[in-house]
C-alpha positions as CSV (number, residue, x, y, z in Angstrom):
1,X,87.0,147.6,76.8
2,X,90.4,146.3,77.8
3,X,90.6,142.6,78.4
4,X,92.9,141.2,81.1
5,X,95.9,139.4,79.7
6,X,96.5,136.0,81.4
7,X,99.8,134.1,81.7
8,X,98.6,131.7,79.0
9,X,98.2,134.6,76.6
10,X,101.9,135.5,76.8
11,X,103.7,134.4,73.6
12,X,106.1,131.5,74.1
13,X,109.0,133.7,73.0
14,X,108.2,136.6,75.2
15,X,111.1,136.8,77.6
16,X,111.1,140.5,78.3
17,X,109.4,140.4,81.6
18,X,111.9,138.0,83.2
19,X,114.9,139.0,85.2
20,X,117.8,139.3,82.7
21,X,120.2,136.3,83.0
22,X,123.7,137.2,82.0
23,X,126.6,134.8,81.4
24,X,127.0,131.2,80.3
25,X,127.0,127.9,82.1
26,X,129.5,125.2,81.2
27,X,127.7,121.8,80.9
28,X,129.2,118.4,80.9
29,X,127.7,116.0,78.3
30,X,128.0,112.2,78.7
31,X,127.1,110.4,75.5
32,X,127.7,107.6,73.1
33,X,127.5,106.8,69.4
34,X,127.6,104.1,66.8
35,X,130.5,105.3,64.6
36,X,129.5,103.2,61.6
37,X,127.9,106.0,59.5
38,X,130.1,108.9,60.8
39,X,133.3,110.2,59.2
40,X,134.7,110.6,62.7
41,X,134.1,113.2,65.4
42,X,135.5,116.4,63.9
43,X,133.5,118.5,61.3
44,X,134.5,118.0,57.7
45,X,133.0,119.7,54.7
46,X,130.4,117.5,53.0
47,X,130.7,114.6,55.4
48,X,128.5,113.5,58.3
49,X,130.3,113.7,61.6
50,X,129.3,113.4,65.3
51,X,130.3,117.0,66.0
52,X,128.3,118.5,63.2
53,X,125.3,116.3,64.1
54,X,125.3,117.4,67.8
55,X,126.0,121.0,67.1
56,X,123.1,121.2,64.6
57,X,120.8,119.7,67.3
58,X,122.0,122.2,69.9
59,X,121.6,125.1,67.6
60,X,118.0,124.0,66.7
61,X,117.0,123.5,70.4
62,X,118.7,126.6,71.7
63,X,117.2,128.7,68.8
64,X,120.7,130.0,67.8
65,X,122.0,130.5,64.4
66,X,125.3,128.8,65.4
67,X,125.7,126.3,68.2
68,X,128.2,126.9,71.0
69,X,131.3,124.9,70.3
70,X,131.3,121.4,71.7
71,X,134.7,120.3,73.1
72,X,135.1,116.6,73.3
73,X,137.5,114.4,75.4
74,X,138.4,111.9,72.7
75,X,138.3,112.9,69.0
76,X,137.6,109.5,67.4
77,X,138.3,108.6,63.8
78,X,135.9,107.5,61.2
79,X,134.0,104.3,62.1
80,X,135.2,104.3,65.8
81,X,132.4,103.9,68.3
82,X,132.0,105.5,71.8
83,X,130.1,104.2,74.8
84,X,131.6,106.6,77.4
85,X,132.4,109.8,75.5
86,X,132.4,113.2,77.4
87,X,132.3,116.8,76.1
88,X,131.6,120.3,77.4
89,X,129.6,123.1,75.9
90,X,129.2,126.7,77.1
91,X,125.5,127.6,76.9
92,X,124.1,131.1,77.4
93,X,121.9,131.0,80.5
94,X,119.2,133.0,78.9
95,X,118.9,130.5,76.0
96,X,118.9,127.6,78.4
97,X,115.9,129.1,80.3
98,X,114.0,129.8,77.1
99,X,114.0,126.2,75.9
100,X,114.0,124.3,79.2
101,X,111.3,126.0,81.2
102,X,107.6,126.4,80.6
103,X,106.1,129.9,80.9
104,X,104.8,129.1,84.4
105,X,108.2,127.8,85.5
106,X,109.9,130.9,84.1
107,X,107.7,133.1,86.2
108,X,108.4,131.0,89.3
109,X,112.1,131.5,88.5
110,X,111.5,135.3,88.3
111,X,109.8,135.3,91.7
112,X,112.8,133.4,93.2
113,X,115.2,136.1,91.8
114,X,116.6,134.1,89.0
115,X,119.2,131.3,89.0
116,X,121.4,131.5,92.2
117,X,125.2,131.3,92.0
118,X,127.3,129.5,94.5
119,X,131.1,130.0,94.3
120,X,130.7,131.4,90.8
121,X,128.7,128.4,89.5
122,X,125.1,128.7,88.5
123,X,122.8,126.3,90.4
124,X,120.8,125.1,87.4
125,X,117.9,122.9,88.4
126,X,118.1,119.3,87.4
127,X,114.7,119.6,85.6
128,X,116.2,122.2,83.3
129,X,119.2,120.1,82.4
130,X,117.0,117.0,81.8
131,X,114.7,119.0,79.6
132,X,117.6,120.2,77.5
133,X,119.0,116.7,77.1
134,X,115.6,115.3,76.2
135,X,115.0,118.0,73.5
136,X,118.5,117.7,72.0
137,X,118.1,113.9,71.8
138,X,114.7,114.4,70.3
139,X,116.1,116.7,67.7
140,X,118.6,114.0,66.7
141,X,115.8,111.4,66.4
142,X,114.4,108.5,68.5
143,X,116.6,106.0,66.7
144,X,119.6,108.2,66.4
145,X,123.1,106.8,66.3
146,X,124.3,109.3,68.8
147,X,122.5,109.8,72.2
148,X,123.3,112.1,75.1
149,X,122.8,110.1,78.4
150,X,123.5,112.8,81.0
151,X,123.8,116.6,81.3
152,X,125.3,118.2,84.4
153,X,126.8,121.5,85.4
154,X,130.6,121.1,85.0
155,X,132.7,121.9,88.1
156,X,134.9,125.0,88.1
157,X,137.9,124.7,85.7
158,X,136.5,121.6,83.9
159,X,137.8,121.0,80.4
160,X,136.5,117.9,78.7
161,X,139.7,117.7,76.6
162,X,142.4,118.7,79.0
163,X,141.1,117.6,82.4
164,X,141.1,113.8,81.9
165,X,143.6,111.6,83.8
166,X,143.2,108.8,81.2
167,X,141.1,107.4,78.4
168,X,140.0,103.8,78.0
169,X,139.4,101.8,74.8
170,X,138.2,98.3,73.9
171,X,139.0,96.4,70.8
172,X,137.0,93.4,69.8
173,X,138.4,90.8,67.4
174,X,136.8,87.5,66.2
175,X,139.5,85.1,64.9
176,X,137.6,82.5,62.8
177,X,134.0,82.1,61.6
178,X,133.0,80.1,64.7
179,X,133.4,83.3,66.8
180,X,131.4,85.6,64.5
181,X,128.1,86.9,65.7
182,X,126.2,88.9,62.9
183,X,124.5,91.0,65.6
184,X,127.9,92.3,66.7
185,X,129.3,92.8,63.2
186,X,129.4,96.6,63.5
187,X,131.6,96.5,66.6
188,X,133.8,93.5,66.1
189,X,136.6,93.1,63.6
190,X,137.4,89.8,61.9
191,X,140.6,87.8,61.4
192,X,140.4,84.7,59.2
193,X,142.9,82.5,61.1
194,X,143.2,81.6,64.8
195,X,145.4,83.9,67.0
196,X,147.6,83.0,69.9
197,X,146.3,85.2,72.8
198,X,149.3,84.5,75.0
199,X,151.6,85.9,72.2
200,X,149.3,88.9,71.8
201,X,149.6,89.6,75.5
202,X,153.4,89.4,75.4
203,X,153.4,91.9,72.6
204,X,151.0,94.1,74.5
205,X,153.1,94.0,77.7
206,X,156.2,95.3,75.9
207,X,154.2,98.4,74.9
208,X,153.4,99.5,78.4
209,X,154.9,102.6,80.1
210,X,155.9,106.1,79.2
211,X,157.5,106.1,75.8
212,X,157.6,107.6,72.3
213,X,154.9,105.9,70.2
214,X,156.0,107.4,66.9
215,X,156.1,104.0,65.3
216,X,152.4,103.6,66.0
217,X,151.1,107.1,65.4
218,X,150.4,109.1,62.2
219,X,152.5,112.2,62.5
220,X,150.7,115.5,63.1
221,X,152.5,118.9,63.0
222,X,153.1,120.3,66.4
223,X,151.8,117.2,68.2
224,X,153.9,115.0,70.4
225,X,153.8,111.2,70.2
226,X,155.0,110.6,73.8
227,X,152.3,108.8,75.7
228,X,152.0,106.7,78.9
229,X,150.3,103.4,78.1
230,X,149.0,102.3,81.5
231,X,147.1,99.2,80.6
232,X,147.0,96.8,77.6
233,X,145.9,93.2,77.8
234,X,143.8,90.6,75.8
235,X,141.4,87.9,76.8
236,X,138.7,85.8,75.2
237,X,135.1,86.5,76.3
238,X,132.5,83.9,76.9
239,X,131.7,83.8,73.1
240,X,135.3,83.3,72.1
241,X,135.8,86.9,70.9
242,X,139.3,88.3,71.7
243,X,138.9,91.6,73.6
244,X,141.6,94.1,74.3
245,X,141.5,96.7,77.1
246,X,143.7,99.7,76.8
247,X,144.2,102.8,79.0
248,X,146.6,105.7,78.5
249,X,146.8,109.3,79.5
250,X,146.0,110.1,75.9
251,X,146.2,108.4,72.5
252,X,147.6,109.9,69.3
253,X,146.2,109.4,65.8
254,X,145.8,105.7,64.9
255,X,147.8,104.6,67.9
256,X,145.2,102.1,69.3
257,X,144.6,100.4,66.0
258,X,148.3,100.2,65.2
259,X,149.1,98.7,68.6
260,X,146.3,96.1,68.0
261,X,147.9,95.4,64.5
262,X,151.2,94.7,66.2
263,X,149.6,92.3,68.6
264,X,147.8,90.5,65.7
265,X,151.1,90.2,63.9
266,X,152.5,88.5,67.1
267,X,149.4,86.3,67.6
268,X,149.4,85.1,64.0
269,X,153.1,84.3,64.0
270,X,153.9,86.6,61.1
271,X,156.3,88.6,63.2
272,X,158.4,87.6,66.2
273,X,158.3,89.5,69.5
274,X,161.9,90.6,68.9
275,X,161.0,92.1,65.5
276,X,158.1,94.0,67.0
277,X,160.2,95.3,69.8
278,X,162.8,96.4,67.3
279,X,160.2,98.3,65.3
280,X,158.9,99.9,68.5
281,X,162.4,101.1,69.5
282,X,163.3,102.5,66.0
283,X,160.4,104.8,66.2
284,X,159.8,105.0,62.5
285,X,156.2,104.8,61.2
286,X,155.9,101.4,59.5
287,X,153.6,99.4,57.3
288,X,155.0,96.0,58.4
289,X,151.8,95.4,60.4
290,X,148.5,96.9,59.5
291,X,146.3,99.4,61.2
292,X,143.3,97.4,62.2
293,X,139.7,98.2,61.1
294,X,138.1,101.1,62.9
295,X,134.8,99.4,63.7
296,X,136.3,97.0,66.2
297,X,137.3,99.9,68.4
298,X,135.1,101.6,71.1
299,X,135.9,104.5,73.5
300,X,134.6,103.1,76.8
301,X,135.5,105.6,79.5
302,X,137.1,109.0,80.2
303,X,138.6,109.2,83.6
304,X,138.7,112.5,85.5
305,X,140.2,113.6,88.8
306,X,137.9,114.8,91.7
307,X,135.9,117.9,90.9
308,X,138.1,120.2,92.9
309,X,141.2,119.1,90.8
310,X,139.9,119.2,87.2
311,X,141.1,122.8,86.7
312,X,144.6,122.1,87.9
313,X,144.7,119.0,85.8
314,X,143.7,120.9,82.7
315,X,146.4,123.5,83.3
316,X,149.0,120.8,83.7
317,X,148.0,118.9,80.6
318,X,148.1,122.1,78.5
319,X,151.6,122.9,79.7
320,X,152.9,119.4,79.0
321,X,151.8,118.7,75.4
322,X,150.2,120.3,72.4
323,X,147.4,118.8,70.3
324,X,146.1,120.0,67.0
325,X,142.4,120.8,66.9
326,X,141.7,118.5,64.0
327,X,143.6,115.4,65.0
328,X,141.6,112.3,65.9
329,X,143.1,110.1,68.5
330,X,142.2,106.6,67.5
């Protein structure tokens, strides 16, 4: 005698009776990480990186042999942290439904005729995106040093790397033992002697504007060192730590930490402002002032235009400058 097969008897991986869902959805990922134990963002053989860690988690959750590529807004260097990082990932809709919906929810989706599209964008339910985020974060571990905070459907034309208007960084520096807090040791650099914040701000001000920052960037084949530094200033916080805020349309490799090093040279009195200005204008990569430690640096924000302008912005950025795929920016 044949027994009736109920919904609960359907194997978890049985997807054959659902309406086929073709295509992919571009998702925006907002996330952060403690860069201490990472060899930077970009994958490198034999090294632990943020990109490899996240792609491994997505491949596991999406049940794919290879994760879709994650394209990030700011490719940070080894030891650099991020509190406001952004990336995009193109996920096959079928895989997204498989891992994000229960069997009952999948059948409800079938009855509704699948995922609706409006102006070419799939209207993915918030519950599905939240489930994906929760499972990927779970795959990386409850106490992981990288956490996805938000997943949304990206607007048309969105490119995490080329759509930004600007990136923002913070650099934290304790000058003297009286300003050292062991709790913050992973995100605050240390300088043995007191620094003159006014002199540091004078040095920072002379760096502002659209210029060639070749003196502060490690050269990369095919990559320009012309950037617009829109904001750069220093102030002491309530605990006496000197904190820099920087904003630019983009930063090239080691640029932020080199600029910080120039300000430290001014603040310590080892180099005059005139000498630093001369080095800036010559444009030659120099070791006169050091590249400051990575752990004091945090990517705090990626600034994008309104949703209806992200595609145009991405096209404009691509036409104005070239960036190598493996070049970290800080």
